[in-house]
C-alpha positions in Angstrom: 1.6 -26.0 -7.1 3.7 -23.5 -5.2 2.5 -20.6 -3.0 3.9 -18.0 -0.7 4.1 -14.5 0.6 6.6 -12.1 -1.0 7.2 -8.8 0.9 8.3 -5.8 -1.1 10.4 -3.2 0.9 12.2 -0.1 -0.2 12.7 3.5 0.4 9.9 6.0 -0.4 9.4 6.6 -4.2 11.2 3.4 -5.1 8.2 2.4 -7.1 6.8 -0.4 -4.9 3.1 0.4 -5.7 3.8 0.6 -9.4 5.6 -2.7 -9.2 2.6 -4.3 -7.4 0.1 -3.0 -9.8 2.2 -4.2 -12.8 2.5 -7.7 -11.3 -1.2 -8.0 -10.4 -2.5 -6.3 -13.6 -5.0 -4.3 -11.6 -4.8 -1.1 -9.6 -4.6 -2.3 -6.1 -2.3 0.4 -4.8 -2.5 4.2 -5.4 0.5 5.7 -7.1 1.8 9.3 -6.9 5.1 11.1 -7.2 5.0 12.0 -3.5 6.8 10.0 -0.9 4.9 8.0 1.8 1.9 7.5 -0.5 1.5 4.0 0.8 0.5 3.9 4.5 -0.7 0.2 4.9 0.3 -3.2 3.9 -1.4 -4.0 0.6 -1.7 -7.5 -0.8 -1.8 -8.3 -4.5 -2.4 -11.9 -5.5 -0.8 -13.2 -8.7 -1.6 -16.6 -10.3 1.3 -17.8 -12.4 0.5 -20.1 -15.2 2.4 -23.4 -15.7 5.2 -23.3 -18.2 5.2 -27.1 -18.8 2.5 -26.9 -21.5 -0.4 -27.9 -19.2 -3.3 -25.7 -18.5 -2.7 -25.7 -14.7 -1.3 -23.0 -12.4 2.3 -23.2 -11.3 2.1 -20.9 -8.3 0.0 -18.4 -6.4 2.2 -15.5 -5.2 0.9 -13.1 -2.6 2.9 -9.8 -3.0 2.8 -7.5 0.0 3.5 -3.8 -0.7 4.7 -1.9 2.3 5.2 1.8 3.2 8.5 3.2 2.3 11.2 2.9 4.9 11.8 6.3 6.5 12.5 8.1 9.7 9.4 8.0 12.0 8.6 11.5 13.2 4.9 11.0 14.1 2.6 8.3 15.4 1.4 7.8 11.9 5.0 7.3 10.7 5.7 4.8 13.5 2.5 2.9 12.5 3.7 2.8 8.9 7.1 1.4 10.0 5.3 -1.2 12.1 3.5 -2.2 8.9 6.9 -2.9 7.3 8.1 -5.0 10.3 4.8 -7.0 10.3 5.2 -7.7 6.6 8.6 -9.2 7.3 7.3 -11.5 10.0 5.3 -13.7 7.7 7.1 -14.0 4.3 8.6 -16.7 2.2 10.8 -14.3 0.2 11.6 -10.6 0.2 12.1 -8.2 -2.7 14.4 -5.3 -1.8 13.4 -2.6 -4.3 16.0 0.1 -5.1 15.4 3.2 -7.2 18.2 3.2 -9.8 17.6 6.9 -10.5 18.2 8.1 -6.9 21.7 8.5 -5.5 22.2 6.0 -2.7 24.4 6.7 0.3 25.5 3.2 1.2 27.9 2.0 3.9 31.4 1.1 2.6 31.4 -2.3 4.3 28.6 -4.9 4.8 29.4 -5.0 8.5 28.1 -1.5 8.9 24.5 -2.6 8.1 24.3 -5.3 10.7 23.4 -3.1 13.6 22.4 0.5 13.9 23.5 2.6 17.0 20.9 3.0 19.8 18.5 0.3 18.6 20.3 -3.0 17.7 17.1 -5.0 18.3 15.3 -2.7 15.8 17.9 -3.1 13.2 17.3 -6.9 13.2 13.6 -6.3 13.1 10.9 -8.8 14.2 11.4 -10.9 11.1 14.9 -11.8 12.3 13.7 -13.0 15.7 12.5 -16.5 16.6 8.7 -16.9 16.1 7.7 -16.4 19.7 9.9 -13.2 20.0 8.5 -11.9 16.7 5.0 -12.1 18.1 6.1 -10.3 21.3 7.6 -7.5 19.2 4.6 -7.2 16.9 3.0 -4.5 19.0 6.2 -2.7 19.9 6.2 0.9 18.8 9.0 2.6 17.1 10.2 5.7 19.0 10.6 8.9 17.0 14.3 8.9 18.0 15.0 5.5 16.6 16.2 6.8 13.3 17.2 10.3 14.2 20.4 11.6 12.8 22.9 13.8 14.6 23.7 17.3 13.3 27.1 18.8 13.3 26.7 19.8 16.9 25.8 16.3 18.0 22.2 17.2 18.7 19.2 15.1 17.6 17.9 16.2 14.2 14.7 15.2 12.4 16.3 16.0 9.1 16.5 12.9 6.9 19.9 11.2 6.9 19.9 9.4 3.7 23.0 7.3 4.6 21.4 6.1 7.9 18.1 5.3 6.2 19.7 3.4 3.4 21.8 1.5 5.9 18.7 0.9 8.0 16.9 -0.5 5.0 19.8 -2.9 4.4 19.8 -3.8 8.1 16.2 -5.0 7.8 17.3 -7.8 5.5 20.7 -8.5 7.1 19.5 -11.3 9.3 16.5 -12.7 7.4 16.5 -16.4 6.9 14.6 -16.3 3.6 15.7 -15.6 0.0 16.1 -11.9 -0.7 15.9 -10.7 -4.3 17.6 -7.4 -5.2 15.3 -5.6 -7.7 16.7 -2.4 -9.2 13.8 -0.4 -10.5 13.5 2.5 -13.0 16.3 1.3 -15.2 14.7 3.2 -18.1 15.8 6.4 -16.4 19.5 5.7 -16.1 22.3 4.8 -18.5 23.8 1.2 -18.5 27.2 2.5 -17.4 25.6 3.9 -14.3 23.5 0.8 -13.5 26.2 -1.8 -13.4 28.3 -0.1 -10.7 25.2 0.4 -8.5 24.3 -3.3 -8.8 27.9 -4.2 -8.0 28.0 -2.0 -4.8 24.7 -3.4 -3.5 25.6 -7.0 -4.3 28.6 -6.7 -2.0 26.4 -5.7 1.0 24.2 -8.8 1.1 24.1 -12.3 -0.3 21.1 -11.8 -2.6 19.4 -14.9 -4.0 19.2 -13.1 -7.4 19.5 -9.6 -8.9 17.0 -8.2 -11.4 17.1 -4.8 -13.2 13.5 -3.9 -14.1 11.3 -1.1 -15.1 8.0 -1.6 -13.3 6.4 1.3 -15.3 7.2 -0.5 -18.6 6.8 -4.0 -17.1 10.3 -4.8 -18.3 12.1 -7.7 -16.6 9.2 -8.7 -14.5 8.6 -12.1 -16.1 12.1 -13.3 -15.2 11.8 -12.1 -11.7 8.4 -13.9 -11.2 9.9 -17.1 -12.7 12.7 -17.0 -10.1 10.2 -16.5 -7.3 8.2 -19.5 -8.4 11.4 -21.5 -8.2 12.2 -20.3 -4.7 8.8 -20.6 -3.1 7.7 -23.8 -1.3 5.0 -26.1 -2.4 1.6 -25.3 -0.9 -2.1 -24.5 -1.4 -3.8 -21.3 -2.5 -4.2 -18.6 0.1 -6.9 -16.9 -1.9 -9.6 -18.0 -4.4 -8.5 -17.9 -8.1 -10.6 -14.8 -8.9 -9.4 -12.7 -6.0 -6.5 -10.3 -6.6 -6.4 -8.4 -3.3 -7.6 -8.7 0.3 -8.6 -5.1 0.5 -12.4 -4.3 0.8 -13.9 -1.9 -1.6 -14.4 0.7 1.2 -10.7 0.9 1.7 -9.9 1.1 -2.1 -12.4 3.9 -2.4 -10.8 5.8 0.5 -7.4 5.3 -1.1 -8.6 6.6 -4.5 -9.9 9.8 -2.8 -6.6 10.2 -1.0 -4.8 9.7 -4.3 -6.6 12.7 -5.8 -5.8 14.8 -2.7 -2.1 13.9 -3.2 -2.4 14.8 -6.9 -4.4 18.0 -6.5 -2.7 19.7 -3.5 0.8 20.9 -2.7 3.5 19.7 -0.4 2.0 20.2 3.0 -1.6 19.1 2.8 -1.2 15.5 1.5 0.8 14.3 4.5 -1.7 15.9 7.0 -4.7 14.4 5.3 -6.6 11.1 5.9 -9.8 9.8 4.4 -12.5 7.9 6.3 -15.6 6.4 4.5 -18.6 7.3 6.6 -21.3 5.8 4.3 -21.1 3.2 1.7 -24.5 2.2 0.3 -24.4 -0.4 -2.4 -27.2 -0.7 -5.0 -30.1 -2.9 -3.9 -30.3 -6.2 -5.8 -33.0 -6.3 -8.3 -35.9 -8.7 -7.5 -35.6 -12.1 -9.0 -38.9 -11.7 -11.0 -40.2 -8.4 -12.2 -44.0 -8.1 -12.1 -44.1 -6.7 -15.6 -41.3 -5.8 -18.0 -41.2 -2.1 -18.4 -41.4 -0.6 -21.9 -38.0 0.9 -22.8 -37.8 4.7 -22.8 -37.3 5.9 -26.4 -35.0 8.7 -27.6 -35.4 10.8 -30.7 -35.3 8.7 -33.9 -36.9 5.7 -32.2 -33.6 4.7 -30.4 -34.1 2.9 -27.1 -32.5 4.8 -24.2 -29.8 2.9 -22.3 -30.9 1.4 -19.0 -30.0 3.4 -16.0 -27.0 1.9 -14.2 -27.2 1.1 -10.5 -26.0 3.8 -8.1 -23.5 3.5 -5.2 -23.9 6.3 -2.6 -20.7 7.2 -0.7 -19.9 9.8 1.9 -16.3 10.4 3.0 -14.7 12.7 5.5 -11.3 14.2 4.7 -9.3 14.9 7.9 -6.6 17.6 8.1 -4.8 19.2 11.0 -5.3 23.0 10.5 -7.8 25.5 9.3 -5.4 26.7 6.6 -5.2 23.1 5.2 -9.0 22.9 5.2 -9.1 26.1 3.2 -6.7 24.7 0.7 -8.7 21.4 0.4 -11.9 23.3 -0.2 -10.5 26.0 -2.5 -12.1 29.2 -3.6 -15.8 28.7 -3.8 -15.3 25.0 -3.2 -13.5 24.5 -6.5 -10.6 22.4 -5.2 -12.9 20.0 -3.3 -15.1 19.7 -6.3 -12.1 18.9 -8.5 -11.0 16.2 -6.0 -14.5 14.7 -5.9 -15.0 14.7 -9.7 -11.7 13.0 -10.5 -12.0 10.5 -7.6 -15.6 9.7 -8.6 -14.5 8.7 -12.1 -11.8 6.3 -10.6 -14.3 4.9 -8.2 -16.9 4.2 -10.9 -14.3 2.3 -12.8 -13.5 0.2 -9.7 -17.1 -0.5 -8.7 -18.7 -0.7 -12.1 -21.7 1.5 -11.1 -22.6 5.1 -11.1 -21.4 6.8 -7.9 -22.8 9.6 -5.9 -19.8 10.9 -3.9 -20.2 13.4 -1.0 -17.1 14.9 0.6 -16.6 17.0 3.7 -13.4 18.3 5.3 -12.9 18.1 9.1 -10.1 19.7 11.1 -8.7 17.4 13.7 -5.6 19.1 15.2 -2.6 16.8 15.6 -4.3 13.6 14.4 -1.0 12.2 13.2 0.2 12.1 16.8 -3.1 10.5 18.0 -2.4 6.8 18.5 -6.1 6.0 18.7 -7.0 7.9 15.6 -4.1 6.4 13.6 -5.1 2.9 14.6 -8.7 3.6 13.7 -7.5 4.3 10.1 -6.5 0.6 9.7 -9.1 -0.9 7.4 -8.9 -4.2 9.2 -10.1 -2.6 12.4 -12.8 -0.6 10.5 -14.1 -3.8 8.9 -14.1 -5.5 12.3 -16.1 -2.7 13.9 -18.6 -2.7 10.9 -19.0 -6.5 11.4 -19.7 -6.0 15.1 -22.3 -3.3 14.4 -24.0 -5.4 11.8 -24.1 -8.4 14.2 -25.5 -6.3 17.0 -28.2 -4.9 14.6 -29.1 -8.4 13.5 -29.4 -9.5 17.1 -31.7 -6.6 17.9 -33.9 -7.4 14.9 -34.2 -11.0 16.0 -35.3 -10.0 19.5 -38.1 -7.8 18.2 -41.6 -9.4 18.7 -43.3 -10.4 15.5 
């Protein structure tokens, strides 16, 4: 069989998370209309059945969704861009996802995307460096000035320069030594006569291994794209067990579902200044192997047995924001907004966990948290799981040392 990692990169709102969910067939990434919804690398594992008539598996493809490529203005933004670079370090193929419905400002010549002013080493990215250099660059931070544009007076400006960001996106793939697929998404939103010129312009800027117009929302064109990836990937063994479709722990998925509802329920300012941290995650205790005596079922009116009570997962989460005004918006009049966020998030979480859920939310003001490197790094679920593992190991050691 074949196997490999395929990184998906693109500008904000290109539909990367929608594409990942459509490929996996499960909701592994939250989706909203707001840019910068994705903040972490998210893995989705797809088992591709053999087309030779046998019952075997042709390939296991690990798709890696990444944050949208954008100008880093805060420590959180720089961390998000670092996630993009790290996804490009270990990959067998790359999907460059482009939103067909958005006007692109592309360089007129391919040479313009090779190197960006001020940061030529960043334009190439860690993925374009030799392996030992890539490891050295892994921890390198992106400066907030790396992708700044210049205003008419020649001064630094944090206003997005679409041309420079589109050029920067192309520069990320300019020196990759792996196959790059151009995938033009949202073709259901544009006319054919608009689509072909866009594909032609992009095709002249890079030697793409293949080009696929798709609609991730309608799952149109995805089968042909996956078939081409199977052809391009190397032979190898599975990276994940057959039944596993993501590497994310349930705690992180729960935090993301809560954040999704914040993005959906609040306006323009609050979503980008909010973060969710799971403070308590108590799973249902396993039922004893042998019950002492089977209980008589509780009966409803008409002699109908009442359904058995489902197990309960108890979750407490903290929603961080940066200002008191944002906290007031999140809570709402009489707590109505926070209740709406909690109610809709709880339904999603119950669908994910398959249990009833008790969800407790609280809002904490942490001024300037997006500029706090320590706090931003603590939001990484990998670090959170490592710390939980250390605490559990320390607790187990303490229990073992207690006298009997």
